[in-house]
Structure formats: C-alpha cells, structure tokens
C-alpha positions in Angstrom: 3.8 -37.3 23.5 3.5 -33.6 22.8 5.6 -31.6 20.3 8.9 -30.8 22.0 10.5 -29.0 19.0 11.6 -25.5 19.8 10.5 -22.7 17.6 11.9 -19.2 17.3 11.0 -15.7 18.3 12.4 -12.4 17.1 12.5 -9.3 19.2 12.9 -5.8 17.7 14.3 -2.9 19.7 15.4 0.7 19.4 19.2 0.8 19.0 19.1 4.6 19.5 17.8 3.9 23.0 20.2 1.2 24.0 18.6 -1.8 22.2 20.8 -4.5 20.7 18.9 -4.6 17.4 17.1 -7.8 16.5 17.3 -10.5 19.2 16.8 -14.2 18.3 15.2 -16.4 20.9 14.2 -20.1 21.1 10.7 -20.8 22.5 10.1 -23.6 24.9 7.0 -25.3 23.5 5.4 -26.2 26.9 6.0 -23.1 28.9 6.4 -20.6 26.1 9.6 -19.4 27.8 12.1 -17.5 25.7 15.9 -18.1 25.7 18.0 -15.5 23.8 20.4 -17.3 21.4 21.5 -14.7 18.9 21.5 -11.0 17.9 22.0 -8.7 14.9 22.7 -5.0 15.0 22.8 -4.7 11.2 19.7 -2.5 11.1 19.2 0.8 13.0 16.1 1.0 15.2 14.4 -2.2 13.9 11.3 -1.3 15.8 8.9 -3.6 14.0 9.4 -7.0 12.4 7.5 -9.4 10.1 8.3 -12.8 8.8 8.1 -13.8 5.1 5.7 -16.6 4.2 8.3 -19.4 4.6 9.7 -18.0 7.9 13.2 -18.0 6.3 13.4 -14.2 5.8 12.7 -11.6 8.5 11.8 -8.1 7.5 12.5 -5.0 9.6 11.7 -1.4 9.4 14.4 1.1 10.3 12.4 3.7 12.2 14.7 6.6 11.4 14.1 10.0 9.9 15.4 8.7 6.5 13.3 5.6 6.7 14.3 2.2 5.4 13.3 -1.5 5.4 15.6 -4.5 5.5 15.5 -8.2 4.8 17.4 -10.7 6.9 18.1 -14.3 6.3 17.2 -16.2 9.5 18.0 -19.7 8.5 21.3 -19.6 10.3 22.2 -19.0 14.0 22.1 -15.2 13.6 20.2 -13.0 11.2 22.2 -12.0 8.0 21.3 -9.0 5.8 20.1 -9.8 2.3 21.6 -6.6 0.8 21.7 -3.1 2.2 18.5 -1.6 3.8 16.3 -0.1 1.1 14.9 3.4 1.5 11.1 3.5 1.8 10.7 7.1 0.5 9.0 7.9 3.8 10.0 9.0 7.3 9.8 7.1 10.6 8.4 3.7 9.4 6.7 2.1 12.4 5.0 -1.1 10.9 5.3 -3.4 8.0 3.5 -6.4 6.4 4.0 -8.9 3.6 1.3 -9.1 1.0 1.1 -10.5 -2.6 4.9 -10.7 -3.1 5.5 -7.2 -1.7 6.5 -5.6 1.6 4.4 -2.6 2.7 5.5 -0.1 5.3 3.5 2.4 7.4 5.5 5.6 7.6 4.4 7.5 10.7 6.3 10.8 10.4 5.5 11.3 6.7 1.9 9.8 6.9 2.3 7.4 4.0 2.4 3.8 3.0 5.2 2.4 0.8 5.3 -0.7 -1.4 8.5 -2.6 -2.1 8.6 -5.7 -4.2 10.2 -8.8 -2.7 12.9 -10.5 -4.8 13.2 -14.2 -5.5 15.8 -14.6 -2.7 13.6 -12.7 -0.3 15.5 -9.5 -0.6 13.9 -6.1 -1.2 13.7 -4.1 -4.5 13.2 -0.3 -4.7 9.8 1.3 -3.9 7.2 1.0 -6.6 4.5 3.2 -4.9 4.0 5.6 -2.1 0.5 6.5 -1.0 0.4 9.7 1.0 -2.5 10.2 3.4 -4.3 13.5 3.8 -5.9 15.3 6.7 -5.5 16.0 10.4 -7.3 15.7 13.7 -8.3 17.8 16.7 -5.4 16.8 19.0 -2.9 19.4 17.8 0.2 17.9 19.4 -0.3 14.5 17.8 -2.7 15.1 14.9 -1.3 18.1 13.0 -1.2 15.9 9.9 -1.4 12.2 8.8 0.5 9.6 10.8 0.2 6.1 9.3 0.9 3.7 12.1 0.1 0.2 10.8 -0.5 -1.5 7.5 -1.8 -5.0 7.0 -3.7 -7.2 4.5 -7.2 -8.3 5.4 -7.8 -12.0 5.9 -9.2 -12.4 2.4 -6.0 -11.1 0.8 -8.0 -8.7 -1.4 -7.4 -5.5 0.5 -4.7 -3.6 2.4 -5.7 -1.5 5.4 -3.7 1.4 6.8 -4.5 2.7 10.3 -3.8 6.5 10.5 -3.4 8.0 14.0 -3.2 11.6 12.7 -6.4 11.6 10.6 -8.6 9.3 12.8 -9.1 7.0 9.9 -8.5 3.6 8.3 -7.5 3.9 4.7 -8.3 0.9 2.4 -6.6 0.1 -0.8 -6.1 -2.8 -3.3 -2.5 -3.9 -4.1 -1.8 -4.7 -7.8 0.6 -7.6 -7.5 1.8 -7.2 -11.0 2.7 -3.5 -10.9 3.3 -2.9 -7.2 0.7 -0.1 -7.2 -1.6 0.4 -4.2 -4.8 1.6 -5.6 -7.0 3.7 -3.3 -10.4 2.2 -2.5 -12.0 4.0 0.4 -11.6 5.5 3.9 -13.4 4.8 7.1 -13.6 7.8 9.5 -13.4 7.1 13.2 -14.4 9.3 16.1 -12.3 12.5 16.0 -9.4 12.6 18.5 -9.3 8.9 19.2 -6.0 8.4 17.4 -6.3 4.9 16.0 -3.0 3.0 16.2 -3.4 -0.7 15.3 -6.1 -3.1 14.1 -6.7 -6.8 14.5 -9.3 -9.0 12.8 -11.6 -11.5 14.4 -11.0 -15.1 13.2 -14.3 -15.0 11.3 -12.9 -12.3 9.0 -16.1 -10.3 9.4 -15.1 -8.1 12.3 -12.1 -5.9 13.2 -11.0 -4.1 16.3 -9.2 -0.8 16.1 -7.2 0.1 19.1 -7.1 3.8 19.8 -4.0 5.5 21.3 -5.2 9.0 22.2 -8.2 7.7 24.0 -8.0 4.3 25.7 -10.7 2.5 23.8 -11.1 -0.1 21.1 -13.5 0.5 18.2 -15.4 -2.6 17.2 -16.1 -2.7 13.4 -17.8 -4.8 10.9 -15.6 -5.8 7.9 -17.2 -6.6 4.5 -14.4 -8.3 2.5 -16.5 -8.4 -0.6 -17.0 -4.7 -0.8 -13.9 -3.7 1.1 -15.9 -1.6 3.6 -15.1 -1.1 7.3 -18.1 0.0 9.4 -17.6 1.2 13.1 -20.2 -0.3 15.5 -19.1 1.1 18.8 -16.3 1.7 21.3 -15.3 -0.1 24.5 -12.8 1.1 27.1 -9.6 -0.8 27.6 -8.9 0.6 31.1 -11.2 0.7 34.2 -13.3 3.8 34.7 -11.3 5.0 37.6 -7.9 4.7 35.8 -5.7 7.8 36.0 -2.4 9.0 34.6 -0.9 8.1 31.2 -3.0 5.6 29.2 -1.7 5.0 25.7 -2.8 1.7 24.2 -0.3 0.1 21.8 -1.3 -3.3 20.4 -4.4 -5.5 20.1 -4.6 -9.3 19.6 -7.6 -11.6 19.3 -7.9 -15.3 20.5 -7.9 -17.9 17.7 -11.3 -19.0 18.9 -12.7 -15.5 18.9 -13.7 -15.5 22.6 -11.3 -12.9 23.9 -9.3 -9.8 22.9 -6.3 -8.4 24.7 -4.8 -4.9 24.5 -1.5 -3.5 25.9 -1.8 -0.1 27.6 1.4 2.0 28.1 1.6 4.2 31.2 -1.2 2.3 32.9 1.2 -0.7 32.2 -1.6 -3.2 31.9 -3.0 -5.9 29.6 -6.7 -5.4 29.1 -8.8 -8.5 28.8 -12.0 -8.1 26.8 -14.7 -10.8 26.3 -16.2 -10.9 22.8 -19.7 -12.1 22.2 -20.4 -15.1 20.0 -20.7 -13.0 16.9 -17.7 -10.8 17.5 -19.8 -7.6 17.3 -19.6 -6.7 21.0 -16.6 -6.4 23.4 -16.7 -6.1 27.2 -13.7 -5.2 29.5 -13.5 -8.0 32.1 -10.0 -7.5 33.7 -6.9 -5.4 33.7 -3.6 -7.3 34.5 -0.1 -5.8 35.2 2.1 -6.1 32.1 5.1 -7.3 34.1 7.2 -4.2 33.2 6.9 -0.6 32.1 5.5 0.8 28.8 4.3 -2.3 26.9 4.8 -1.3 23.3 3.8 -4.5 21.7 1.7 -7.6 22.5 1.9 -10.9 20.7 -0.2 -14.0 21.0 1.2 -17.4 20.1 -0.8 -19.4 17.4 -2.3 -21.7 20.0 -3.6 -18.8 22.1 -1.9 -20.2 25.2 0.8 -17.6 25.6 1.0 -13.8 25.4 4.3 -11.8 25.1 4.6 -8.2 26.1 7.5 -6.1 24.8 8.1 -3.7 27.7 10.1 -0.9 26.1 11.1 1.2 29.1 11.8 -1.6 31.6 13.7 -3.4 28.8 12.2 -6.8 28.9 9.9 -9.3 27.2 7.5 -10.8 29.7 5.3 -13.8 28.8 2.0 -15.0 30.2 0.0 -18.2 30.3 -3.6 -17.6 29.3 -6.5 -19.3 31.1 -8.6 -20.7 28.2 -11.8 -20.3 30.2 -11.4 -16.8 31.6 -8.9 -15.3 29.2 -6.9 -14.1 32.1 -3.1 -14.0 31.5 -0.8 -15.1 34.4 2.8 -13.9 34.3 5.2 -16.9 33.9 8.6 -15.4 33.1 10.7 -12.7 31.3 14.0 -12.1 29.6 16.0 -8.8 29.4 15.6 -7.0 26.1 16.7 -3.4 26.3 14.3 -0.9 24.5 12.2 -3.8 23.3 9.6 -2.8 20.7 8.0 -5.9 19.2 8.0 -9.7 19.3 7.4 -12.0 16.3 6.9 -15.7 16.6 8.0 -18.1 13.8 
C-alpha cells in the first residue's frame, strides 16, 4: 500500500490586499489536493515563507515598509507566534531562507540582505549583519537602485546567493555561523536590463537557472561550489516568440531528476515548461500551459516532482497540477481559494 499520511502546506498572502495571512492546508498524498484547515493573521503581509529544518517552525517575512521577519510554531492546529516579529533593518523583505542556524532575508526596497540568528526554540534574535548592495540598471522605473529579491544557500551549504533585480546581478557571500556575519565573496553580472528575480539549482549542484523578471527569459549558469563562482552560459525564453502583453516571470523550479524546469509568468498567466539536456547546461522551451488563474506569483514543486502548485495572486487561489513524468507537461487538477496568495511552502 502507498503512503496515505497527509502532509501540510503553508500559503502566504498579502493582508494589505485582502489576504488572510498564513493559511494552513493538508495535502492529499495521492492527488496533491489541498484542504485549508487553519489560518493565522499574526503577521502583516507574510508574502514569503520558509520552514525550519525540523518543519516545526515556519518563518515569514513581513513585506512592509518597516520590514520584519517572524517565527511561528506550526506543531499545533494553527500557527502560533514565537515572540513578536523582529525588524530586519531593511525595507520590503520579499524572500527568506534558513542557513547555518540563521535566517536571511532579501529586502527588495532597501536592496539589502539581513542576517538574524535563530534561537534554540526556533525564535528569532536581532539582526547581526546587513549587506547593502550597490549599483543600478538601465530600466529606470525598476532599476534606479539595488533591489534584492531572493536569498538562498547553495546546495553545498558553503555559500549564500542573493539575486538582485535592480543591479542585474547575483551577489555571492559566505555566512560565518559563529558571528552571523555575511562576508562578501563575489558578484556575477547578468545581461543589463534583464532584472533577475529568482534562482533555482539543478539537482547535480553544478548548474543554476536565474529567472529574469524584466525580460521573460531564464539565464542558464554553471555553478562552481568549490570556488563560489556563478558563470552565465546563455539565455532561453520562457514565453513563445509571438507572446504579447505583460510578461513578468516570478518563480522557477527544477525537477528532482533534472529533466525539466518550470517557470511561472505573470500577465501571460502561464507555466513555462523547459526541457533540460542531460548535463543541465542547455534549456529549451517546449510548452506554455495556462496557470489556472491570474498573476502566478509563486510556483512550488512537491518533493516527488509529481505536483506543481501555482499561487495566483490576483485571482486569489492556489491551483495544483499533476505533472506527466515523460513530457513534463502539467495538467490542472484542482484549486482552493486563497485571497492575495503569494507563495506555497510544502512541509
């Protein structure tokens, strides 16, 4: 018999746009269907979420002008705050990640990355470091200065990468677990005006894919974990050549077997399906599938690679898809209402 245990999913949303905060859902193991079972409005605009290593604590940014991060105990039926939200000394945090006993936040409005130690109970301590990015890009309305949009550790755990939309770059650093200081290491420049937003690694750990927001492309890169160097190899479109109107890519995920890559594209309201070559160094757009709603802000793949979840912000839902393992094509199989949905995290 297969595993019939239900797991959990957590959905972030913009409370300032009618969202309910953090939604808790149970996941049906066979179909991947979500059933909402709880909610917490304890954090304002919890637009992005991340689980701690034991999945008992959920971390949320508060994407406000003041900027904060919060820790929530999720061992009970509904999330419970572990202390008040902690200022990140940055404005408009849009992303966060756990690394080496610390929480890191990417602060979009202030163009910086903050480091907060994690306490023994999973709660957050005050900021120990803030790394402020420098520079700008050619798209004046969006690139007048740095805009850190994502921060994440590399698969080796040796490095921290921050994707900056405002400076067309990926900033690489090394986190000192003892002091909570993020030491600068290097910067990879991408094509000016592309507006890199998020990055995902190939399961081999030797390639990475940077999804660009201002131009609907993905930049394929080689990643050298020994040297901490990211090398761009080329770009691939994530929309068909005849696509028109708004096309703002938001999130990129890679199959566990490294055969496919999927990207969500807002405005065009599609999920791009890209085939990867055996080495992961080349990507090819093979299909573009409707996202099941409007303005897919986030895209999440379950650990088996069988189900994709799109957080459709403006239509206010999370839609899930079953992935054909041979073609990579996602087929819509259901959705749940989630006003102003912004991300989905699977436990």
